[in-house]
C-alpha positions in Angstrom: -10.3 -60.9 29.1 -7.9 -57.9 29.2 -10.2 -56.6 32.0 -9.4 -59.8 34.1 -5.8 -59.4 33.4 -5.8 -55.8 34.4 -4.3 -54.6 37.8 -7.9 -53.0 38.6 -9.6 -56.6 37.8 -6.9 -58.7 39.8 -7.3 -56.1 42.7 -11.2 -56.4 42.6 -10.6 -60.1 42.4 -8.3 -60.5 45.4 -10.8 -58.2 47.4 -13.6 -60.7 46.7 -11.6 -63.5 47.4 -10.5 -62.1 51.0 -14.1 -61.2 51.8 -15.1 -64.9 50.9 -12.4 -66.3 52.9 -13.4 -64.2 56.0 -17.0 -65.0 55.7 -16.5 -68.6 55.4 -14.2 -68.6 58.4 -16.8 -66.8 60.6 -19.4 -69.4 59.4 -17.2 -72.4 60.1 -16.5 -70.8 63.6 -20.1 -70.3 64.4 -21.4 -73.8 63.2 -20.7 -75.5 66.3 -22.6 -72.8 68.5 -25.5 -73.0 66.0 -25.8 -76.8 66.3 -25.9 -76.7 69.9 -28.0 -73.4 70.5 -31.4 -75.1 70.6 -30.9 -76.4 73.9 -29.2 -73.3 75.4 -31.5 -70.6 77.0 -30.2 -67.3 78.3 -27.8 -64.4 77.4 -26.0 -64.7 74.1 -23.6 -62.6 71.9 -24.0 -62.9 68.2 -21.2 -61.3 65.8 -22.5 -61.2 62.4 -21.3 -60.1 59.0 -23.6 -60.1 56.0 -22.9 -58.8 52.4 -24.7 -58.0 49.3 -23.6 -59.5 45.8 -26.2 -58.4 43.1 -25.0 -59.9 39.8 -22.0 -61.6 41.5 -20.3 -58.5 42.4 -20.0 -57.4 46.2 -21.7 -54.0 46.7 -22.3 -53.5 50.5 -22.4 -55.3 53.7 -23.0 -54.8 57.4 -21.2 -55.7 60.6 -23.4 -56.3 63.9 -22.4 -56.8 67.5 -25.4 -58.1 69.3 -26.2 -59.2 73.0 -29.3 -60.8 73.7 -31.4 -63.2 75.8 -33.5 -66.2 74.7 -35.6 -68.5 76.2 -38.7 -70.8 76.1 -42.0 -70.4 78.1 -43.8 -73.4 80.2 -46.1 -73.4 77.0 -43.3 -73.9 74.3 -43.2 -70.5 72.9 -39.6 -69.6 72.2 -38.8 -66.1 72.2 -35.5 -63.7 72.0 -34.6 -60.1 72.3 -31.5 -58.4 71.3 -29.7 -55.3 70.2 -26.4 -53.6 69.8 -24.4 -51.5 67.3 -24.4 -51.9 63.6 -22.2 -50.4 60.5 -22.7 -50.9 56.8 -19.9 -50.8 54.4 -20.0 -49.5 50.7 -18.0 -50.9 48.1 -18.4 -47.6 45.9 -16.6 -45.6 48.7 -14.7 -48.4 50.2 -15.6 -47.0 53.7 -17.8 -47.8 56.6 -20.9 -45.6 57.5 -22.0 -44.3 60.9 -22.3 -46.9 63.6 -26.2 -47.1 64.4 -28.1 -49.3 66.8 -30.2 -52.2 65.8 -32.6 -54.4 67.7 -34.6 -57.5 67.4 -37.5 -59.4 68.9 -38.6 -62.7 68.0 -40.6 -65.6 68.7 -41.5 -69.0 67.6 -44.2 -72.1 68.4 -44.0 -75.4 66.7 -43.0 -74.8 63.1 -43.9 -71.0 62.8 -41.9 -67.9 63.7 -41.8 -64.1 63.4 -39.4 -61.2 64.0 -39.4 -57.6 64.5 -36.5 -55.6 63.7 -35.5 -51.8 64.1 -32.3 -49.8 63.1 -31.3 -46.3 63.4 -31.1 -44.2 60.6 -29.7 -40.7 61.5 -32.8 -39.1 63.0 -35.1 -41.9 61.8 -35.9 -45.8 62.7 -36.1 -48.2 59.8 -38.5 -51.1 60.8 -38.6 -54.8 59.1 -40.6 -57.9 60.0 -40.5 -61.2 59.0 -42.5 -64.3 59.8 -42.8 -68.1 58.2 -42.9 -71.7 58.7 -40.3 -74.2 58.8 -40.7 -77.5 57.6 -38.2 -80.3 58.5 -37.6 -83.7 57.0 
């Protein structure tokens, strides 16, 4: 109980509340764009903020400023390519890291989707892939 009332505990709680508030505002602002995005084809800008909260405490996050293009082929295959700068934040140092580059390529057909992404990491490139099936009710 005394930890919660200490100045360090109050400071950490206020930081977490500010971060959660900013995330909520960003999500509410983006919601109308996400709802109408299925009918749109062409260039887009995606500003994204994400965070990691293991055991309920903020530990790190990323900021991305992506420019991309999306569309659909005549056969119904949806696709997108996107890229831009990204920066990571660490709570342990309370600093942002170097600005790196991130890129995405993805496709979807019917209920199936897949994505391949790459981000620079100093002299290396970190790759990631995902795929799945989306069921709607």
